[in-house]
C-alpha positions in Angstrom: 48.2 108.6 58.2 44.9 106.6 58.1 43.6 107.8 54.8 45.3 109.0 51.6 45.0 112.6 50.6 43.1 113.5 47.5 43.8 115.7 44.5 42.8 116.0 40.9 46.3 116.1 39.6 49.7 115.6 41.2 52.7 117.1 39.4 56.1 115.7 40.5 58.8 118.2 39.7 58.3 121.9 39.3 60.9 122.9 36.7 59.7 125.0 33.8 57.4 122.3 32.3 56.1 121.0 35.6 55.4 124.5 37.0 53.5 125.4 33.9 51.4 122.3 34.1 50.6 122.7 37.8 49.9 126.4 37.5 47.8 126.2 34.3 45.7 123.3 35.7 45.2 125.1 39.0 44.1 128.2 37.1 41.6 126.0 35.2 40.0 125.1 38.6 41.5 121.7 39.2 42.8 120.7 42.6 46.6 120.4 41.9 49.4 119.3 44.2 52.9 120.3 43.0 55.8 118.4 44.5 59.3 119.8 44.5 62.4 118.5 46.2 64.5 121.6 45.5 63.5 125.0 44.0 60.3 125.8 42.2 61.3 126.7 38.7 63.9 124.0 38.4 67.4 124.0 36.9 66.8 126.6 34.2 66.3 129.8 36.2 68.7 129.0 39.0 71.6 126.9 37.7 71.4 126.8 33.9 69.7 128.9 31.2 69.3 132.2 33.0 72.5 132.6 35.1 74.7 131.1 32.3 73.4 133.6 29.8 74.2 136.4 32.2 77.7 135.1 32.4 77.9 134.8 28.6 76.5 138.3 28.1 79.3 139.7 30.4 82.0 137.6 28.6 80.8 138.8 25.2 81.1 142.4 26.3 84.7 141.8 27.3 85.3 140.2 23.9 83.6 143.1 22.0 85.7 145.6 23.9 88.8 143.7 22.7 87.6 144.2 19.1 87.3 148.0 19.4 90.9 148.7 18.4 90.4 147.1 15.0 87.4 149.3 14.1 86.8 152.2 16.4 89.8 153.4 18.5 91.1 152.1 21.8 89.4 150.5 24.8 90.8 149.1 28.0 88.7 146.8 30.2 89.4 145.1 33.5 87.4 141.9 34.0 85.5 141.7 37.3 84.0 138.4 38.1 82.4 139.8 41.2 80.0 141.9 39.2 78.8 138.8 37.4 78.4 136.8 40.6 76.4 139.6 42.2 74.1 139.9 39.3 73.4 136.2 39.3 72.6 136.3 43.0 70.6 139.6 42.9 68.8 139.5 39.6 68.6 135.9 38.4 68.2 133.7 41.5 67.3 136.0 44.5 70.2 134.2 46.1 68.6 130.8 45.3 65.3 131.7 46.9 62.2 130.5 45.1 59.6 132.3 47.2 58.4 134.3 44.2 57.9 131.2 42.1 56.2 129.3 45.0 53.8 132.2 45.6 53.0 132.3 41.9 51.8 128.7 42.1 49.8 129.0 45.3 48.2 132.3 44.0 46.7 130.2 41.2 45.2 127.8 43.7 47.9 125.1 43.5 49.2 123.4 46.6 53.0 123.2 47.0 54.5 120.2 48.8 58.2 120.3 49.4 59.9 116.9 49.3 60.9 114.0 47.1 57.9 112.5 45.3 57.8 108.8 44.4 55.1 106.8 42.6 53.3 104.3 44.7 51.2 102.7 42.0 48.7 104.1 39.4 47.6 107.7 40.3 49.4 107.5 43.6 52.4 109.6 44.8 54.1 109.5 48.2 56.2 112.3 49.7 57.7 111.2 53.0 54.9 109.6 55.0 52.1 111.3 53.0 50.3 109.7 50.0 48.1 111.4 47.5 45.6 109.8 45.2 45.2 111.8 41.9 41.8 111.4 40.5 42.8 112.5 37.0 46.4 111.5 37.1 50.0 112.2 37.7 52.5 114.3 35.7 56.2 113.4 35.9 58.5 116.4 35.4 61.6 115.7 37.5 64.2 116.5 34.9 67.7 115.1 34.9 70.9 115.3 37.0 74.5 115.5 36.0 76.0 112.3 34.7 79.3 111.6 36.5 81.6 109.3 34.5 83.1 106.3 36.3 86.7 107.7 36.2 88.9 106.2 38.9 89.3 108.7 41.7 86.8 111.3 40.5 84.0 110.6 43.0 86.1 111.4 46.0 87.3 114.8 44.7 85.5 118.1 45.2 84.7 118.5 41.5 82.2 121.1 40.2 79.0 120.5 38.2 77.2 123.3 36.4 75.6 124.4 39.7 78.9 125.1 41.3 80.1 127.0 38.2 77.0 129.2 38.3 77.3 129.9 42.0 81.0 130.7 42.1 81.7 133.9 43.9 85.4 133.9 43.0 87.1 133.1 39.7 89.5 130.2 39.9 92.9 130.8 38.4 92.6 127.6 36.3 90.0 125.1 35.5 89.8 121.7 33.7 86.5 120.9 31.9 85.4 117.4 31.3 83.1 117.4 28.4 82.9 119.4 25.2 79.1 119.6 24.8 77.1 122.8 25.0 77.5 123.3 28.8 81.2 122.6 28.7 82.0 124.9 25.8 79.8 127.8 27.0 81.3 127.8 30.5 84.9 127.3 29.2 84.6 130.4 27.0 83.1 132.5 29.7 85.6 131.6 32.3 88.5 132.0 29.9 87.3 135.5 29.0 87.5 136.4 32.7 91.2 135.3 32.6 90.8 131.8 34.0 93.2 129.3 32.3 90.9 126.7 30.9 91.4 123.3 29.3 88.5 121.3 27.7 88.9 117.5 27.6 86.5 115.8 25.2 86.5 112.0 24.6 84.9 112.3 21.1 86.9 113.4 18.1 85.3 116.9 18.1 83.4 119.3 20.3 79.6 119.5 20.1 79.6 115.9 18.8 75.8 115.8 18.4 75.9 118.7 15.9 77.4 119.2 12.4 81.2 118.7 12.2 81.5 122.3 11.1 80.0 123.4 14.4 82.5 121.4 16.4 85.4 122.8 14.4 84.1 126.4 14.8 83.7 125.9 18.6 87.3 124.7 18.9 88.5 127.6 16.8 86.9 130.3 18.8 87.8 128.7 22.2 91.4 128.5 21.2 91.3 132.1 20.1 90.1 132.9 23.7 93.1 131.0 25.1 91.4 127.8 25.9 93.3 124.5 25.4 91.1 122.1 23.6 91.8 118.3 23.7 89.6 116.0 21.7 89.8 112.3 21.4 91.2 112.4 24.9 90.3 109.7 27.5 90.7 110.3 31.2 92.5 107.5 33.0 92.5 108.9 36.6 91.6 112.0 38.6 93.0 113.0 41.9 93.0 116.0 44.3 95.7 116.9 46.8 93.7 119.5 48.8 94.8 122.3 46.6 94.6 121.3 42.9 93.2 118.6 40.6 95.4 116.3 38.6 94.1 114.5 35.5 96.0 111.7 33.8 95.0 110.8 30.3 95.3 107.5 28.6 98.6 107.1 26.7 101.8 109.0 27.4 101.9 112.7 28.3 102.2 115.1 31.1 99.3 115.1 33.6 97.0 118.1 33.6 96.6 120.3 36.7 94.2 123.0 37.7 92.5 124.6 40.7 89.1 123.5 39.7 87.5 120.6 37.7 84.1 121.1 36.0 82.3 117.9 35.0 80.0 118.6 32.1 79.6 115.1 30.6 75.9 115.1 30.1 72.8 114.5 32.2 70.6 111.5 32.9 67.1 110.7 34.4 66.9 108.7 37.6 63.8 106.6 37.0 64.5 104.3 39.9 64.3 107.2 42.4 60.8 107.8 41.0 59.8 104.2 41.5 58.3 104.0 38.0 58.3 100.2 38.3 55.2 100.6 40.5 53.3 101.7 37.4 54.8 99.1 35.1 57.6 101.2 33.6 61.3 100.1 33.3 63.2 101.9 36.0 66.5 101.2 34.2 65.5 103.0 31.0 67.1 106.2 30.0 63.8 108.1 29.7 60.1 107.8 30.2 58.6 107.1 26.8 55.4 108.9 25.9 52.9 109.0 23.1 52.2 112.2 21.1 49.9 113.5 23.9 52.6 113.0 26.5 50.9 110.0 28.0 53.2 107.5 29.6 50.4 105.2 30.8 46.9 105.3 32.2 46.5 108.5 34.2 50.2 109.2 33.8 51.9 111.9 31.7 55.6 113.0 31.5 57.1 116.3 30.3 60.6 117.8 30.0 64.0 116.3 30.1 62.8 113.0 31.6 61.1 112.2 28.2 64.5 112.1 26.4 63.5 114.5 23.7 66.3 117.0 24.5 67.3 118.8 27.7 65.8 122.2 26.6 63.4 124.4 28.5 61.5 125.2 25.2 60.9 121.4 24.7 59.6 121.1 28.3 57.2 124.0 27.8 56.0 122.7 24.5 55.3 119.3 26.0 53.7 120.9 29.0 51.1 122.7 26.8 50.2 119.4 25.1 49.8 117.6 28.4 47.6 120.3 29.8 45.3 120.2 26.9 45.1 116.4 27.1 44.4 116.4 30.8 41.7 119.0 30.3 40.1 117.0 27.5 40.9 119.6 24.8 41.9 117.9 21.5 45.2 119.0 20.1 48.0 117.9 17.8 50.6 115.4 18.8 54.1 116.4 19.7 56.2 116.9 16.6 60.0 117.0 17.1 61.0 117.2 13.4 62.1 120.8 13.8 63.6 120.7 17.3 65.7 123.8 17.6 68.7 124.2 19.9 71.4 126.9 20.4 74.9 126.7 22.0 75.4 130.2 23.3 79.1 130.6 22.6 80.4 133.6 20.7 79.5 133.1 17.9 76.2 131.5 18.7 75.7 128.1 17.1 72.0 127.4 16.4 70.7 124.2 14.8 67.3 122.7 13.9 66.2 119.3 12.6 68.6 116.7 11.3 72.3 116.9 10.7 73.7 115.7 7.4 74.9 112.5 9.0 71.5 111.8 10.7 69.7 112.3 7.4 72.0 110.0 5.5 71.7 107.3 8.3 68.0 107.4 7.6 68.6 106.6 4.0 67.6 110.0 2.7 69.1 111.4 -0.5 70.4 114.8 0.6 71.8 118.0 -0.9 73.8 120.3 1.4 75.6 123.6 1.3 77.9 125.5 3.7 78.6 129.2 3.4 80.6 131.4 5.8 79.0 134.4 7.4 82.1 136.4 6.5 81.3 135.8 2.8 78.1 137.9 3.2 78.0 141.7 3.0 76.9 141.9 6.7 79.6 139.6 7.8 82.2 141.6 6.0 80.9 144.8 7.5 80.8 143.2 11.0 84.5 142.5 10.8 86.2 141.0 13.9 83.8 138.5 15.6 82.2 137.5 12.3 83.1 133.8 12.5 80.3 131.5 11.6 78.4 129.7 8.8 75.1 128.6 7.4 74.7 124.9 6.6 71.6 123.6 5.0 70.4 120.0 4.6 67.8 119.3 2.0 65.7 116.1 1.4 66.4 116.1 -2.3 63.5 113.9 -3.2 60.9 116.1 -1.5 62.7 119.4 -2.1 62.4 120.6 1.5 64.9 121.5 4.2 65.1 118.9 7.0 68.0 120.4 8.9 70.0 123.6 9.2 72.8 125.2 11.3 73.1 128.9 11.8 76.3 129.9 13.4 77.4 133.5 13.8 77.1 136.8 15.8 73.3 136.3 15.9 73.1 132.6 15.1 70.3 131.8 17.5 68.2 134.6 16.1 68.8 133.8 12.5 67.8 130.2 13.3 64.2 131.3 13.6 63.6 131.5 9.8 65.2 128.2 9.3 63.2 126.7 12.1 60.0 127.9 10.3 61.2 126.4 7.0 62.0 123.0 8.5 58.8 122.9 10.6 56.4 124.0 7.8 58.3 122.0 5.1 58.4 125.1 2.9 59.6 124.0 -0.6 63.2 125.1 -1.3 62.2 126.7 -4.6 59.7 128.9 -2.7 62.4 129.8 -0.1 64.7 130.8 -3.1 62.1 133.2 -4.3 61.6 135.0 -1.0 63.0 138.5 -0.5 65.9 138.6 2.0 66.7 141.9 3.7 70.0 143.5 2.7 72.4 143.7 4.5 71.5 141.2 7.2 73.2 138.0 8.5 70.2 136.0 7.5 70.7 137.0 3.9 73.4 134.3 3.9 70.6 131.8 3.9 69.6 132.9 0.4 73.1 132.3 -0.9 73.2 128.9 0.8 70.0 127.9 -0.8 71.5 128.6 -4.2 74.6 126.6 -3.3 72.8 123.4 -2.5 74.5 120.5 -4.2 
């Protein structure tokens, strides 16, 4: 092509954050080109947040039915994975067709270009044999991809990632899960509740190793109650597949593990080399694109979402996208603030957390006070009965008298987290929180007791 094509802004990657940036800027009258190699909307609506929560909702209903006999009579249920698979195809993903999302962007005036975008110098993006020059700049929002550990034999086997697990039409009889983070434990519990024999293999000493130790202990407890075999501190030595089943051999002595399927859930990473970030002076071997508080990664360059290394969460991507949009439009706004970054592992019980863990706070040299109270110790927890596993843990900066971290695990852990999120974000003094009126009998009333138990 003799001349480069022109645009005001080019957005590379149309996951939740990228789609928001492209659509909002187009709505504001800018000439926007959105580049997407796969589906408009990204990982969240098609292979992560939305379909996984549909699975979890179904699995939780099965578990609740199993608790009826303790409280209300008798109930008999027959798990049917086909219903879950059909709902994911019909309601969540439209059978992995993104036409609705694509039309949403073009209806706002944005231009959709399908293909893999690469930087070609400042304010320049190539897709195939076409090159765009962005007058205002480029926004990188390409997300991350599964990290596959360098285990001998693994690469040549037909292992699953989260995408395969979400798209499965039929339930395997057995499954091995490599990784005990949020994705691994959520899917392990769901599959187990639909009668799949599941084993989770985690190299760290506990599950959910980035969260409080109590969270990892709780996750292991509830998974085992659902029939999941949980192996922590386990290192995989070799993986093989004989055409029918997987075999995993762990370091040390012991019988090999075998299953019909193998799910690899060992984290995700950004591929900066594929974006050619070196053409704009960035390190393509880095783990993330580093930005300032306005999401600027360089002159005429912004980045939002997982690629920034601030947590692989849709809500972070959307938060950053709003900041980037304001900056591109020249509208002053506050810098990104991650002090009160919330996250939820949607197991049953849900495990929500915000801010720093106790260990992170101590590693920063802070003098802390903490408390841990079980949900079962509250009136609502006692009333709830079966399924009331969980706890509230608070981490206070003792010198400033404010909460800097909290974990809310329980039947509504993700929802109870909201109040704690506000407290950490707004730095509400603990003494003021202690004089707030807490509704009785609610799960969140446990927070009041935990505040009084800070030591």
